[in-house]
DRENDO-1510 file (C-alpha; in Angstrom, 1 decimal, always signed):
<recs>
REC; n; res; u; v; w
REC; 1; MET; +0.0; +0.0; +0.0 .
REC; 2; SER; +1.5; +3.3; -1.1 .
REC; 3; ILE; +1.5; +6.3; +1.3 .
REC; 4; PHE; +0.1; +8.4; -1.5 .
REC; 5; ASN; -3.1; +6.3; -2.0 .
REC; 6; SER; -5.2; +8.7; +0.1 .
REC; 7; ILE; -3.7; +11.7; -1.7 .
REC; 8; ASN; -4.5; +10.2; -5.1 .
REC; 9; SER; -8.0; +9.3; -4.0 .
REC; 10; SER; -8.6; +12.9; -2.8 .
REC; 11; ALA; -7.1; +14.3; -6.0 .
REC; 12; SER; -9.5; +12.2; -8.2 .
REC; 13; GLY; -12.4; +13.4; -6.1 .
REC; 14; LEU; -11.3; +17.0; -6.5 .
REC; 15; THR; -11.1; +16.5; -10.3 .
REC; 16; ALA; -14.5; +14.9; -10.5 .
REC; 17; GLN; -16.2; +17.5; -8.3 .
REC; 18; ARG; -14.7; +20.3; -10.3 .
REC; 19; LEU; -16.2; +18.8; -13.5 .
REC; 20; ARG; -19.6; +18.6; -11.8 .
REC; 21; MET; -19.3; +22.3; -10.8 .
REC; 22; ASP; -18.2; +23.2; -14.4 .
REC; 23; THR; -21.2; +21.3; -15.8 .
REC; 24; ALA; -23.7; +22.9; -13.5 .
REC; 25; SER; -22.2; +26.4; -14.4 .
REC; 26; SER; -22.5; +25.6; -18.1 .
REC; 27; ASN; -26.1; +24.5; -17.6 .
REC; 28; MET; -27.0; +27.7; -15.8 .
REC; 29; ALA; -25.2; +29.8; -18.4 .
REC; 30; ASN; -27.3; +28.2; -21.2 .
REC; 31; ALA; -30.6; +28.2; -19.4 .
REC; 32; ASP; -32.1; +30.5; -22.0 .
REC; 33; SER; -30.3; +29.3; -25.1 .
REC; 34; THR; -33.0; +28.4; -27.7 .
REC; 35; ARG; -30.5; +27.8; -30.5 .
REC; 36; ALA; -27.7; +25.6; -29.0 .
REC; 37; THR; -27.4; +22.7; -31.5 .
REC; 38; GLU; -28.6; +22.0; -35.0 .
REC; 39; ASN; -30.4; +18.7; -35.5 .
REC; 40; GLU; -30.3; +16.4; -38.5 .
REC; 41; ASP; -33.1; +18.3; -40.2 .
REC; 42; GLY; -31.1; +21.5; -40.1 .
REC; 43; GLU; -33.4; +23.0; -37.4 .
REC; 44; TRP; -32.1; +24.6; -34.2 .
REC; 45; GLU; -32.8; +22.9; -30.9 .
REC; 46; PRO; -32.6; +24.4; -27.4 .
REC; 47; TYR; -29.7; +23.6; -25.1 .
REC; 48; ARG; -30.1; +20.2; -23.4 .
REC; 49; ARG; -29.0; +19.9; -19.7 .
REC; 50; LYS; -25.8; +18.0; -19.1 .
REC; 51; MET; -25.2; +15.5; -16.3 .
REC; 52; VAL; -21.9; +14.0; -15.1 .
REC; 53; GLU; -21.9; +10.3; -14.3 .
REC; 54; LEU; -19.3; +9.3; -11.7 .
REC; 55; GLN; -18.0; +5.8; -10.9 .
REC; 56; PRO; -15.2; +4.2; -8.9 .
REC; 57; LYS; -11.9; +4.0; -10.7 .
REC; 58; ASP; -11.5; +0.3; -9.9 .
REC; 59; GLN; -14.8; -1.5; -9.8 .
REC; 60; SER; -14.4; -5.0; -11.2 .
REC; 61; PHE; -15.0; -7.9; -8.9 .
REC; 62; SER; -11.9; -9.7; -10.1 .
REC; 63; SER; -9.7; -6.8; -9.0 .
REC; 64; PHE; -11.2; -6.8; -5.5 .
REC; 65; LEU; -10.9; -10.6; -5.3 .
REC; 66; GLU; -7.2; -10.5; -6.3 .
REC; 67; LYS; -6.5; -7.9; -3.7 .
REC; 68; ALA; -8.3; -9.9; -1.0 .
REC; 69; GLN; -6.5; -13.2; -1.9 .
REC; 70; SER; -3.0; -11.6; -2.1 .
REC; 71; GLY; -3.4; -9.4; +0.9 .
REC; 72; ASN; -1.7; -6.7; -1.3 .
REC; 73; ASP; -3.4; -3.4; -2.0 .
REC; 74; SER; -0.6; -1.8; -4.1 .
REC; 75; SER; -2.8; -0.9; -7.1 .
REC; 76; GLY; -3.3; +2.7; -6.0 .
REC; 77; LYS; -6.4; +2.9; -8.2 .
REC; 78; GLY; -8.8; +4.1; -5.5 .
REC; 79; GLY; -10.9; +7.1; -6.1 .
REC; 80; VAL; -13.5; +8.2; -8.6 .
REC; 81; LYS; -13.7; +9.1; -12.2 .
REC; 82; ALA; -16.2; +10.7; -14.5 .
REC; 83; SER; -17.4; +8.0; -16.8 .
REC; 84; GLU; -19.4; +10.2; -19.1 .
REC; 85; ILE; -21.3; +13.4; -19.5 .
REC; 86; GLN; -24.9; +12.6; -20.5 .
REC; 87; ASP; -27.6; +14.8; -22.0 .
REC; 88; ASP; -30.8; +15.0; -19.9 .
REC; 89; GLU; -33.5; +13.6; -22.2 .
REC; 90; THR; -36.4; +15.3; -20.4 .
REC; 91; PRO; -38.7; +17.2; -22.8 .
REC; 92; PHE; -38.1; +20.9; -23.4 .
REC; 93; LYS; -40.3; +23.4; -21.7 .
REC; 94; GLN; -43.0; +25.0; -23.8 .
REC; 95; VAL; -43.3; +28.7; -23.1 .
REC; 96; TYR; -45.9; +30.9; -24.8 .
REC; 97; ASN; -44.1; +33.9; -26.3 .
REC; 98; PRO; -45.5; +34.8; -29.8 .
REC; 99; ASP; -42.9; +37.6; -30.2 .
REC; 100; HIS; -39.9; +35.4; -29.9 .
REC; 101; PRO; -38.1; +34.7; -33.1 .
REC; 102; ASP; -38.1; +30.9; -32.4 .
REC; 103; ALA; -41.9; +30.7; -31.7 .
REC; 104; ASP; -43.8; +28.1; -33.7 .
REC; 105; GLY; -47.1; +28.8; -35.5 .
REC; 106; GLU; -49.1; +28.7; -32.2 .
REC; 107; GLY; -46.7; +31.1; -30.4 .
REC; 108; TYR; -44.9; +28.6; -28.3 .
REC; 109; VAL; -41.1; +28.5; -27.9 .
REC; 110; GLU; -39.2; +25.4; -26.8 .
REC; 111; MET; -36.9; +26.4; -23.9 .
REC; 112; PRO; -34.0; +24.4; -22.5 .
REC; 113; ASN; -34.8; +21.7; -19.9 .
REC; 114; VAL; -32.6; +23.4; -17.3 .
REC; 115; ASP; -34.1; +24.0; -13.9 .
REC; 116; PRO; -32.1; +26.7; -12.0 .
REC; 117; LEU; -33.1; +25.3; -8.6 .
REC; 118; LYS; -31.8; +21.8; -9.5 .
REC; 119; GLU; -28.6; +23.3; -10.9 .
REC; 120; THR; -28.1; +25.3; -7.7 .
REC; 121; VAL; -28.5; +22.2; -5.5 .
REC; 122; ASP; -26.1; +20.3; -7.8 .
REC; 123; MET; -23.6; +23.1; -7.5 .
REC; 124; MET; -23.9; +23.2; -3.7 .
REC; 125; SER; -23.5; +19.4; -3.5 .
REC; 126; ALA; -20.4; +19.5; -5.7 .
REC; 127; THR; -18.9; +22.4; -3.7 .
REC; 128; ARG; -19.4; +20.5; -0.4 .
REC; 129; SER; -17.9; +17.4; -1.8 .
REC; 130; TYR; -15.0; +19.4; -3.1 .
REC; 131; GLU; -14.4; +20.9; +0.3 .
REC; 132; ALA; -14.5; +17.5; +1.9 .
REC; 133; ASN; -11.9; +16.3; -0.5 .
REC; 134; VAL; -9.7; +19.3; +0.3 .
REC; 135; THR; -10.1; +18.5; +4.0 .
REC; 136; SER; -9.1; +14.9; +3.4 .
REC; 137; LEU; -6.1; +16.0; +1.3 .
REC; 138; ASN; -4.9; +18.4; +4.0 .
REC; 139; ALA; -5.3; +15.7; +6.7 .
REC; 140; SER; -3.2; +13.3; +4.6 .
REC; 141; LYS; -0.6; +15.9; +4.0 .
REC; 142; GLY; -0.5; +16.7; +7.7 .
REC; 143; MET; +0.1; +13.1; +8.6 .
REC; 144; LEU; +2.9; +12.7; +6.1 .
REC; 145; MET; +4.5; +15.9; +7.4 .
REC; 146; LYS; +4.3; +14.5; +11.0 .
REC; 147; ALA; +5.9; +11.2; +9.8 .
REC; 148; LEU; +8.8; +13.2; +8.3 .
REC; 149; GLU; +9.2; +15.1; +11.5 .
REC; 150; ILE; +9.4; +11.8; +13.4 .
REC; 151; GLY; +12.1; +10.6; +11.0 .
REC; 152; LYS; +14.2; +13.7; +11.8 .
REC; 153; GLN; +14.5; +13.0; +15.5 .
</recs>
């Protein structure tokens, strides 16, 4: 087992939570974008909310079994990784605004499926997780520094 496993695990958490914060910020910035992507018909579609999917870095059963049998946990692959950024497939919001340039024949405009309240909660959750990883990183750093001080004496 490496002395840096805890630092590597915290670092992967920091990276993943930073991606979650960036994604929530992007969603908020595009909450009113009615022309974000062009579909296969050549028509503009509103922005679609993005979601980050996280998973453990080392999740296969065989890897856990090998570690348990050998009694050796030298892989150093702990932590988390972003497996993908998915589009939220919930339907777009229909808003009545006949003066909008993207309004259909009935005066409705398709707006992005971004909920500012949901994005705020996601941002707060990612921020708290980021802070927890910083605290863990600082604790690991402090223990390593104390170990070095013991070696001096």
